[in-house]
Structure formats: structure tokens, C-alpha cells
PQR file with spaces between the fields and no chain letter, atoms N, CA, C, O and H, PARSE charges and radii, in Angstrom:
ATOM       1  N    MET     1     -59.657 -112.265   59.571 -0.4000 1.5000
ATOM       2  CA   MET     1     -58.955 -113.507   59.297 -0.0000 2.0000
ATOM       3  C    MET     1     -58.358 -114.010   60.613  0.5500 1.7000
ATOM       4  O    MET     1     -57.684 -113.261   61.320 -0.5500 1.4000
ATOM       5  N    SER     2     -58.604 -115.251   60.929 -0.4000 1.5000
ATOM       6  CA   SER     2     -58.123 -115.796   62.183 -0.0000 2.0000
ATOM       7  C    SER     2     -56.648 -116.170   62.091  0.5500 1.7000
ATOM       8  O    SER     2     -56.076 -116.242   61.003 -0.5500 1.4000
ATOM       9  H    SER     2     -59.152 -115.859   60.354  0.4000 1.0000
ATOM      10  N    VAL     3     -56.045 -116.406   63.252 -0.4000 1.5000
ATOM      11  CA   VAL     3     -54.631 -116.767   63.291 -0.0000 2.0000
ATOM      12  C    VAL     3     -54.390 -118.100   62.577  0.5500 1.7000
ATOM      13  O    VAL     3     -53.418 -118.247   61.836 -0.5500 1.4000
ATOM      14  H    VAL     3     -56.510 -116.348   64.136  0.4000 1.0000
ATOM      15  N    ALA     4     -55.280 -119.067   62.805 -0.4000 1.5000
ATOM      16  CA   ALA     4     -55.118 -120.381   62.169 -0.0000 2.0000
ATOM      17  C    ALA     4     -55.181 -120.249   60.648  0.5500 1.7000
ATOM      18  O    ALA     4     -54.404 -120.885   59.935 -0.5500 1.4000
ATOM      19  H    ALA     4     -56.069 -118.948   63.407  0.4000 1.0000
ATOM      20  N    THR     5     -56.089 -119.439   60.160 -0.4000 1.5000
ATOM      21  CA   THR     5     -56.212 -119.260   58.722 -0.0000 2.0000
ATOM      22  C    THR     5     -54.958 -118.604   58.156  0.5500 1.7000
ATOM      23  O    THR     5     -54.466 -119.006   57.102 -0.5500 1.4000
ATOM      24  H    THR     5     -56.720 -118.923   60.739  0.4000 1.0000
ATOM      25  N    THR     6     -54.442 -117.598   58.850 -0.4000 1.5000
ATOM      26  CA   THR     6     -53.213 -116.939   58.410 -0.0000 2.0000
ATOM      27  C    THR     6     -52.050 -117.925   58.428  0.5500 1.7000
ATOM      28  O    THR     6     -51.243 -117.954   57.498 -0.5500 1.4000
ATOM      29  H    THR     6     -54.841 -117.271   59.706  0.4000 1.0000
ATOM      30  N    TRP     7     -51.964 -118.722   59.471 -0.4000 1.5000
ATOM      31  CA   TRP     7     -50.870 -119.696   59.563 -0.0000 2.0000
ATOM      32  C    TRP     7     -50.989 -120.719   58.438  0.5500 1.7000
ATOM      33  O    TRP     7     -49.991 -121.058   57.801 -0.5500 1.4000
ATOM      34  H    TRP     7     -52.619 -118.698   60.226  0.4000 1.0000
ATOM      35  N    ASP     8     -52.194 -121.209   58.190 -0.4000 1.5000
ATOM      36  CA   ASP     8     -52.396 -122.169   57.102 -0.0000 2.0000
ATOM      37  C    ASP     8     -52.001 -121.577   55.764  0.5500 1.7000
ATOM      38  O    ASP     8     -51.349 -122.238   54.956 -0.5500 1.4000
ATOM      39  H    ASP     8     -53.004 -120.933   58.706  0.4000 1.0000
ATOM      40  N    ARG     9     -52.388 -120.349   55.529 -0.4000 1.5000
ATOM      41  CA   ARG     9     -52.055 -119.696   54.262 -0.0000 2.0000
ATOM      42  C    ARG     9     -50.540 -119.526   54.120  0.5500 1.7000
ATOM      43  O    ARG     9     -49.986 -119.751   53.044 -0.5500 1.4000
ATOM      44  H    ARG     9     -52.918 -119.812   56.185  0.4000 1.0000
ATOM      45  N    ASN    10     -49.884 -119.134   55.191 -0.4000 1.5000
ATOM      46  CA   ASN    10     -48.424 -118.972   55.153 -0.0000 2.0000
ATOM      47  C    ASN    10     -47.730 -120.319   54.924  0.5500 1.7000
ATOM      48  O    ASN    10     -46.734 -120.386   54.204 -0.5500 1.4000
ATOM      49  H    ASN    10     -50.335 -118.952   56.065  0.4000 1.0000
ATOM      50  N    ARG    11     -48.245 -121.379   55.527 -0.4000 1.5000
ATOM      51  CA   ARG    11     -47.671 -122.711   55.344 -0.0000 2.0000
ATOM      52  C    ARG    11     -47.829 -123.153   53.883  0.5500 1.7000
ATOM      53  O    ARG    11     -46.903 -123.712   53.294 -0.5500 1.4000
ATOM      54  H    ARG    11     -49.054 -121.325   56.112  0.4000 1.0000
ATOM      55  N    ILE    12     -48.999 -122.901   53.310 -0.4000 1.5000
ATOM      56  CA   ILE    12     -49.229 -123.245   51.906 -0.0000 2.0000
ATOM      57  C    ILE    12     -48.291 -122.444   51.007  0.5500 1.7000
ATOM      58  O    ILE    12     -47.735 -122.987   50.052 -0.5500 1.4000
ATOM      59  H    ILE    12     -49.752 -122.448   53.788  0.4000 1.0000
ATOM      60  N    LEU    13     -48.112 -121.163   51.304 -0.4000 1.5000
ATOM      61  CA   LEU    13     -47.200 -120.347   50.499 -0.0000 2.0000
ATOM      62  C    LEU    13     -45.766 -120.859   50.604  0.5500 1.7000
ATOM      63  O    LEU    13     -45.055 -120.920   49.600 -0.5500 1.4000
ATOM      64  H    LEU    13     -48.564 -120.722   52.080  0.4000 1.0000
ATOM      65  N    PHE    14     -45.338 -121.223   51.802 -0.4000 1.5000
ATOM      66  CA   PHE    14     -43.993 -121.747   51.992 -0.0000 2.0000
ATOM      67  C    PHE    14     -43.818 -123.049   51.218  0.5500 1.7000
ATOM      68  O    PHE    14     -42.811 -123.236   50.536 -0.5500 1.4000
ATOM      69  H    PHE    14     -45.915 -121.173   52.617  0.4000 1.0000
ATOM      70  N    ASP    15     -44.801 -123.956   51.321 -0.4000 1.5000
ATOM      71  CA   ASP    15     -44.747 -125.208   50.564 -0.0000 2.0000
ATOM      72  C    ASP    15     -44.698 -124.938   49.073  0.5500 1.7000
ATOM      73  O    ASP    15     -43.987 -125.622   48.336 -0.5500 1.4000
ATOM      74  H    ASP    15     -45.620 -123.804   51.875  0.4000 1.0000
ATOM      75  N    LEU    16     -45.449 -123.949   48.627 -0.4000 1.5000
ATOM      76  CA   LEU    16     -45.481 -123.593   47.212 -0.0000 2.0000
ATOM      77  C    LEU    16     -44.115 -123.101   46.734  0.5500 1.7000
ATOM      78  O    LEU    16     -43.664 -123.459   45.646 -0.5500 1.4000
ATOM      79  H    LEU    16     -46.027 -123.393   49.225  0.4000 1.0000
ATOM      80  N    ILE    17     -43.467 -122.284   47.548 -0.4000 1.5000
ATOM      81  CA   ILE    17     -42.128 -121.795   47.210 -0.0000 2.0000
ATOM      82  C    ILE    17     -41.139 -122.959   47.100  0.5500 1.7000
ATOM      83  O    ILE    17     -40.318 -122.995   46.183 -0.5500 1.4000
ATOM      84  H    ILE    17     -43.833 -121.993   48.432  0.4000 1.0000
ATOM      85  N    LEU    18     -41.219 -123.903   48.031 -0.4000 1.5000
ATOM      86  CA   LEU    18     -40.340 -125.071   47.957 -0.0000 2.0000
ATOM      87  C    LEU    18     -40.625 -125.910   46.717  0.5500 1.7000
ATOM      88  O    LEU    18     -39.700 -126.388   46.061 -0.5500 1.4000
ATOM      89  H    LEU    18     -41.886 -123.874   48.776  0.4000 1.0000
ATOM      90  N    ASP    19     -41.900 -126.088   46.399 -0.4000 1.5000
ATOM      91  CA   ASP    19     -42.268 -126.869   45.206 -0.0000 2.0000
ATOM      92  C    ASP    19     -41.757 -126.204   43.934  0.5500 1.7000
ATOM      93  O    ASP    19     -41.253 -126.878   43.035 -0.5500 1.4000
ATOM      94  H    ASP    19     -42.652 -125.700   46.932  0.4000 1.0000
ATOM      95  N    ILE    20     -41.886 -124.896   43.859 -0.4000 1.5000
ATOM      96  CA   ILE    20     -41.414 -124.171   42.676 -0.0000 2.0000
ATOM      97  C    ILE    20     -39.904 -124.285   42.561  0.5500 1.7000
ATOM      98  O    ILE    20     -39.371 -124.435   41.462 -0.5500 1.4000
ATOM      99  H    ILE    20     -42.296 -124.348   44.588  0.4000 1.0000
ATOM     100  N    SER    21     -39.211 -124.215   43.694 -0.4000 1.5000
ATOM     101  CA   SER    21     -37.760 -124.376   43.694 -0.0000 2.0000
ATOM     102  C    SER    21     -37.364 -125.760   43.180  0.5500 1.7000
ATOM     103  O    SER    21     -36.447 -125.891   42.370 -0.5500 1.4000
ATOM     104  H    SER    21     -39.644 -124.094   44.587  0.4000 1.0000
ATOM     105  N    LEU    22     -38.060 -126.783   43.658 -0.4000 1.5000
ATOM     106  CA   LEU    22     -37.785 -128.142   43.183 -0.0000 2.0000
ATOM     107  C    LEU    22     -38.106 -128.285   41.704  0.5500 1.7000
ATOM     108  O    LEU    22     -37.401 -128.990   40.982 -0.5500 1.4000
ATOM     109  H    LEU    22     -38.805 -126.676   44.317  0.4000 1.0000
ATOM     110  N    LEU    23     -39.153 -127.631   41.253 -0.4000 1.5000
ATOM     111  CA   LEU    23     -39.506 -127.681   39.840 -0.0000 2.0000
ATOM     112  C    LEU    23     -38.389 -127.083   38.988  0.5500 1.7000
ATOM     113  O    LEU    23     -38.001 -127.667   37.976 -0.5500 1.4000
ATOM     114  H    LEU    23     -39.726 -127.059   41.840  0.4000 1.0000
ATOM     115  N    PHE    24     -37.871 -125.923   39.393 -0.4000 1.5000
ATOM     116  CA   PHE    24     -36.771 -125.305   38.642 -0.0000 2.0000
ATOM     117  C    PHE    24     -35.522 -126.165   38.649  0.5500 1.7000
ATOM     118  O    PHE    24     -34.846 -126.287   37.628 -0.5500 1.4000
ATOM     119  H    PHE    24     -38.186 -125.449   40.216  0.4000 1.0000
ATOM     120  N    GLN    25     -35.209 -126.764   39.796 -0.4000 1.5000
ATOM     121  CA   GLN    25     -34.057 -127.659   39.855 -0.0000 2.0000
ATOM     122  C    GLN    25     -34.248 -128.850   38.936  0.5500 1.7000
ATOM     123  O    GLN    25     -33.320 -129.276   38.248 -0.5500 1.4000
ATOM     124  H    GLN    25     -35.758 -126.664   40.626  0.4000 1.0000
ATOM     125  N    GLY    26     -35.468 -129.387   38.931 -0.4000 1.5000
ATOM     126  CA   GLY    26     -35.780 -130.515   38.048 -0.0000 2.0000
ATOM     127  C    GLY    26     -35.659 -130.155   36.588  0.5500 1.7000
ATOM     128  O    GLY    26     -35.181 -130.957   35.785 -0.5500 1.4000
ATOM     129  H    GLY    26     -36.222 -129.041   39.489  0.4000 1.0000
ATOM     130  N    ILE    27     -36.092 -128.945   36.230 -0.4000 1.5000
ATOM     131  CA   ILE    27     -35.978 -128.498   34.837 -0.0000 2.0000
ATOM     132  C    ILE    27     -34.524 -128.421   34.418  0.5500 1.7000
ATOM     133  O    ILE    27     -34.170 -128.829   33.312 -0.5500 1.4000
ATOM     134  H    ILE    27     -36.480 -128.294   36.882  0.4000 1.0000
ATOM     135  N    ILE    28     -33.682 -127.902   35.292 -0.4000 1.5000
ATOM     136  CA   ILE    28     -32.252 -127.812   34.986 -0.0000 2.0000
ATOM     137  C    ILE    28     -31.661 -129.199   34.781  0.5500 1.7000
ATOM     138  O    ILE    28     -30.916 -129.424   33.827 -0.5500 1.4000
ATOM     139  H    ILE    28     -33.970 -127.570   36.190  0.4000 1.0000
ATOM     140  N    ILE    29     -31.990 -130.126   35.669 -0.4000 1.5000
ATOM     141  CA   ILE    29     -31.476 -131.495   35.540 -0.0000 2.0000
ATOM     142  C    ILE    29     -32.026 -132.146   34.279  0.5500 1.7000
ATOM     143  O    ILE    29     -31.289 -132.806   33.547 -0.5500 1.4000
ATOM     144  H    ILE    29     -32.596 -129.943   36.443  0.4000 1.0000
ATOM     145  N    TRP    30     -33.328 -131.962   34.020 -0.4000 1.5000
ATOM     146  CA   TRP    30     -33.937 -132.581   32.840 -0.0000 2.0000
ATOM     147  C    TRP    30     -33.311 -132.054   31.552  0.5500 1.7000
ATOM     148  O    TRP    30     -33.108 -132.815   30.607 -0.5500 1.4000
ATOM     149  H    TRP    30     -33.927 -131.425   34.615  0.4000 1.0000
ATOM     150  N    ARG    31     -33.005 -130.756   31.506 -0.4000 1.5000
ATOM     151  CA   ARG    31     -32.394 -130.184   30.295 -0.0000 2.0000
ATOM     152  C    ARG    31     -31.035 -130.820   30.017  0.5500 1.7000
ATOM     153  O    ARG    31     -30.624 -130.935   28.862 -0.5500 1.4000
ATOM     154  H    ARG    31     -33.170 -130.137   32.274  0.4000 1.0000
ATOM     155  N    GLU    32     -30.333 -131.237   31.086 -0.4000 1.5000
ATOM     156  CA   GLU    32     -29.017 -131.853   30.904 -0.0000 2.0000
ATOM     157  C    GLU    32     -29.120 -133.331   30.548  0.5500 1.7000
ATOM     158  O    GLU    32     -28.304 -133.839   29.780 -0.5500 1.4000
ATOM     159  H    GLU    32     -30.667 -131.144   32.024  0.4000 1.0000
ATOM     160  N    THR    33     -30.111 -134.024   31.095 -0.4000 1.5000
ATOM     161  CA   THR    33     -30.179 -135.482   30.938 -0.0000 2.0000
ATOM     162  C    THR    33     -31.251 -135.949   29.965  0.5500 1.7000
ATOM     163  O    THR    33     -31.121 -137.019   29.369 -0.5500 1.4000
ATOM     164  H    THR    33     -30.774 -133.611   31.719  0.4000 1.0000
ATOM     165  N    LYS    34     -32.321 -135.153   29.793 -0.4000 1.5000
ATOM     166  CA   LYS    34     -33.477 -135.546   28.958 -0.0000 2.0000
ATOM     167  C    LYS    34     -34.091 -136.872   29.419  0.5500 1.7000
ATOM     168  O    LYS    34     -34.634 -137.624   28.610 -0.5500 1.4000
ATOM     169  H    LYS    34     -32.427 -134.284   30.277  0.4000 1.0000
ATOM     170  N    SER    35     -34.002 -137.153   30.719 -0.4000 1.5000
ATOM     171  CA   SER    35     -34.530 -138.388   31.278 -0.0000 2.0000
ATOM     172  C    SER    35     -36.069 -138.366   31.295  0.5500 1.7000
ATOM     173  O    SER    35     -36.665 -137.399   31.769 -0.5500 1.4000
ATOM     174  H    SER    35     -33.561 -136.542   31.377  0.4000 1.0000
ATOM     175  N    PRO    36     -36.714 -139.426   30.780 -0.5600 1.5000
ATOM     176  CA   PRO    36     -38.179 -139.478   30.808  0.2800 2.0000
ATOM     177  C    PRO    36     -38.739 -139.563   32.237  0.5500 1.7000
ATOM     178  O    PRO    36     -39.833 -139.068   32.511 -0.5500 1.4000
ATOM     179  N    MET    37     -37.984 -140.193   33.138 -0.4000 1.5000
ATOM     180  CA   MET    37     -38.448 -140.298   34.528 -0.0000 2.0000
ATOM     181  C    MET    37     -38.479 -138.925   35.193  0.5500 1.7000
ATOM     182  O    MET    37     -39.411 -138.615   35.935 -0.5500 1.4000
ATOM     183  H    MET    37     -37.096 -140.596   32.915  0.4000 1.0000
ATOM     184  N    ILE    38     -37.486 -138.120   34.939 -0.4000 1.5000
ATOM     185  CA   ILE    38     -37.467 -136.763   35.493 -0.0000 2.0000
ATOM     186  C    ILE    38     -38.608 -135.951   34.890  0.5500 1.7000
ATOM     187  O    ILE    38     -39.249 -135.173   35.597 -0.5500 1.4000
ATOM     188  H    ILE    38     -36.729 -138.372   34.337  0.4000 1.0000
ATOM     189  N    ARG    39     -38.869 -136.117   33.610 -0.4000 1.5000
ATOM     190  CA   ARG    39     -39.970 -135.408   32.955 -0.0000 2.0000
ATOM     191  C    ARG    39     -41.304 -135.763   33.611  0.5500 1.7000
ATOM     192  O    ARG    39     -42.144 -134.886   33.811 -0.5500 1.4000
ATOM     193  H    ARG    39     -38.348 -136.749   33.036  0.4000 1.0000
ATOM     194  N    LYS    40     -41.506 -137.034   33.946 -0.4000 1.5000
ATOM     195  CA   LYS    40     -42.746 -137.449   34.618 -0.0000 2.0000
ATOM     196  C    LYS    40     -42.872 -136.772   35.979  0.5500 1.7000
ATOM     197  O    LYS    40     -43.956 -136.341   36.371 -0.5500 1.4000
ATOM     198  H    LYS    40     -40.824 -137.746   33.783  0.4000 1.0000
ATOM     199  N    ARG    41     -41.766 -136.686   36.685 -0.4000 1.5000
ATOM     200  CA   ARG    41     -41.793 -136.030   38.008 -0.0000 2.0000
ATOM     201  C    ARG    41     -42.071 -134.539   37.878  0.5500 1.7000
ATOM     202  O    ARG    41     -42.758 -133.959   38.720 -0.5500 1.4000
ATOM     203  H    ARG    41     -40.885 -137.037   36.366  0.4000 1.0000
ATOM     204  N    LEU    42     -41.545 -133.919   36.836 -0.4000 1.5000
ATOM     205  CA   LEU    42     -41.819 -132.499   36.605 -0.0000 2.0000
ATOM     206  C    LEU    42     -43.304 -132.271   36.363  0.5500 1.7000
ATOM     207  O    LEU    42     -43.866 -131.281   36.833 -0.5500 1.4000
ATOM     208  H    LEU    42     -40.987 -134.390   36.152  0.4000 1.0000
ATOM     209  N    ILE    43     -43.931 -133.164   35.645 -0.4000 1.5000
ATOM     210  CA   ILE    43     -45.366 -133.051   35.393 -0.0000 2.0000
ATOM     211  C    ILE    43     -46.136 -133.182   36.699  0.5500 1.7000
ATOM     212  O    ILE    43     -47.106 -132.456   36.919 -0.5500 1.4000
ATOM     213  H    ILE    43     -43.475 -133.968   35.263  0.4000 1.0000
ATOM     214  N    ILE    44     -45.720 -134.094   37.566 -0.4000 1.5000
ATOM     215  CA   ILE    44     -46.377 -134.246   38.871 -0.0000 2.0000
ATOM     216  C    ILE    44     -46.212 -132.976   39.697  0.5500 1.7000
ATOM     217  O    ILE    44     -47.177 -132.509   40.302 -0.5500 1.4000
ATOM     218  H    ILE    44     -44.933 -134.684   37.388  0.4000 1.0000
ATOM     219  N    PHE    45     -45.009 -132.409   39.733 -0.4000 1.5000
ATOM     220  CA   PHE    45     -44.789 -131.158   40.466 -0.0000 2.0000
ATOM     221  C    PHE    45     -45.655 -130.040   39.911  0.5500 1.7000
ATOM     222  O    PHE    45     -46.218 -129.249   40.670 -0.5500 1.4000
ATOM     223  H    PHE    45     -44.225 -132.788   39.242  0.4000 1.0000
ATOM     224  N    GLU    46     -45.763 -129.972   38.595 -0.4000 1.5000
ATOM     225  CA   GLU    46     -46.578 -128.937   37.967 -0.0000 2.0000
ATOM     226  C    GLU    46     -48.034 -129.055   38.415  0.5500 1.7000
ATOM     227  O    GLU    46     -48.664 -128.044   38.726 -0.5500 1.4000
ATOM     228  H    GLU    46     -45.306 -130.614   37.980  0.4000 1.0000
ATOM     229  N    GLU    47     -48.572 -130.266   38.451 -0.4000 1.5000
ATOM     230  CA   GLU    47     -49.947 -130.479   38.891 -0.0000 2.0000
ATOM     231  C    GLU    47     -50.107 -130.122   40.373  0.5500 1.7000
ATOM     232  O    GLU    47     -51.115 -129.536   40.767 -0.5500 1.4000
ATOM     233  H    GLU    47     -48.060 -131.087   38.198  0.4000 1.0000
ATOM     234  N    LEU    48     -49.123 -130.473   41.179 -0.4000 1.5000
ATOM     235  CA   LEU    48     -49.148 -130.161   42.604 -0.0000 2.0000
ATOM     236  C    LEU    48     -49.162 -128.645   42.827  0.5500 1.7000
ATOM     237  O    LEU    48     -49.907 -128.143   43.669 -0.5500 1.4000
ATOM     238  H    LEU    48     -48.304 -130.949   40.859  0.4000 1.0000
ATOM     239  N    ILE    49     -48.347 -127.934   42.079 -0.4000 1.5000
ATOM     240  CA   ILE    49     -48.286 -126.477   42.196 -0.0000 2.0000
ATOM     241  C    ILE    49     -49.618 -125.851   41.771  0.5500 1.7000
ATOM     242  O    ILE    49     -50.110 -124.934   42.428 -0.5500 1.4000
ATOM     243  H    ILE    49     -47.742 -128.342   41.395  0.4000 1.0000
ATOM     244  N    LYS    50     -50.195 -126.340   40.685 -0.4000 1.5000
ATOM     245  CA   LYS    50     -51.490 -125.829   40.245 -0.0000 2.0000
ATOM     246  C    LYS    50     -52.555 -126.033   41.314  0.5500 1.7000
ATOM     247  O    LYS    50     -53.364 -125.140   41.568 -0.5500 1.4000
ATOM     248  H    LYS    50     -49.795 -127.086   40.151  0.4000 1.0000
ATOM     249  N    GLU    51     -52.556 -127.204   41.938 -0.4000 1.5000
ATOM     250  CA   GLU    51     -53.531 -127.497   42.991 -0.0000 2.0000
ATOM     251  C    GLU    51     -53.359 -126.563   44.181  0.5500 1.7000
ATOM     252  O    GLU    51     -54.343 -126.065   44.728 -0.5500 1.4000
ATOM     253  H    GLU    51     -51.899 -127.929   41.732  0.4000 1.0000
ATOM     254  N    LYS    52     -52.108 -126.322   44.587 -0.4000 1.5000
ATOM     255  CA   LYS    52     -51.865 -125.421   45.713 -0.0000 2.0000
ATOM     256  C    LYS    52     -52.270 -123.990   45.389  0.5500 1.7000
ATOM     257  O    LYS    52     -52.797 -123.284   46.248 -0.5500 1.4000
ATOM     258  H    LYS    52     -51.309 -126.726   44.143  0.4000 1.0000
ATOM     259  N    LEU    53     -52.026 -123.560   44.155 -0.4000 1.5000
ATOM     260  CA   LEU    53     -52.448 -122.215   43.760 -0.0000 2.0000
ATOM     261  C    LEU    53     -53.968 -122.076   43.793  0.5500 1.7000
ATOM     262  O    LEU    53     -54.488 -121.030   44.179 -0.5500 1.4000
ATOM     263  H    LEU    53     -51.598 -124.134   43.458  0.4000 1.0000
ATOM     264  N    GLU    54     -54.674 -123.121   43.390 -0.4000 1.5000
ATOM     265  CA   GLU    54     -56.127 -123.107   43.438 -0.0000 2.0000
ATOM     266  C    GLU    54     -56.608 -123.039   44.884  0.5500 1.7000
ATOM     267  O    GLU    54     -57.598 -122.367   45.174 -0.5500 1.4000
ATOM     268  H    GLU    54     -54.251 -123.971   43.076  0.4000 1.0000
ATOM     269  N    ASN    55     -55.919 -123.729   45.795 -0.4000 1.5000
ATOM     270  CA   ASN    55     -56.305 -123.722   47.211 -0.0000 2.0000
ATOM     271  C    ASN    55     -56.089 -122.354   47.855  0.5500 1.7000
ATOM     272  O    ASN    55     -56.770 -122.006   48.819 -0.5500 1.4000
ATOM     273  H    ASN    55     -55.115 -124.275   45.559  0.4000 1.0000
ATOM     274  N    LEU    56     -55.146 -121.582   47.326 -0.4000 1.5000
ATOM     275  CA   LEU    56     -54.919 -120.235   47.885 -0.0000 2.0000
ATOM     276  C    LEU    56     -56.064 -119.301   47.526  0.5500 1.7000
ATOM     277  O    LEU    56     -56.398 -118.383   48.276 -0.5500 1.4000
ATOM     278  H    LEU    56     -54.593 -121.865   46.543  0.4000 1.0000
ATOM     279  N    GLY    57     -56.669 -119.555   46.346 -0.4000 1.5000
ATOM     280  CA   GLY    57     -57.754 -118.798   45.770 -0.0000 2.0000
ATOM     281  C    GLY    57     -58.245 -117.716   46.571  0.5500 1.7000
ATOM     282  O    GLY    57     -59.170 -117.014   46.161 -0.5500 1.4000
ATOM     283  H    GLY    57     -56.398 -120.300   45.737  0.4000 1.0000
């Protein structure tokens, strides 16, 4: 595995951790407000996380 590949993988993992953190924060806010706009954003984050997990494959 080359250095660039390792760096790319680590960057994707770091981004994934941040996305999951934002997803959890959004869930907490959504549970308190039940806002439809926040729910839409949570769905977008969920799709983004799924895509990043597939890229790690």
C-alpha cells in the first residue's frame, strides 16, 4: 500500500468520523424539535456516510 493510498484512506476515515458525529448531533436536535428540515439533512448525512463506507470497501 502506497503512502498516498494510506493518506487517502485515513482522510476518508477522519471525514467519516466527523460525519457520524454530525449525524448524532443532528439526531439529538431532531428528537427535541421534530423539525422536517433537520430530518431531511439527517437523510442526506446518512446517504453521505453510506457512500463513504462503500468507498472504503
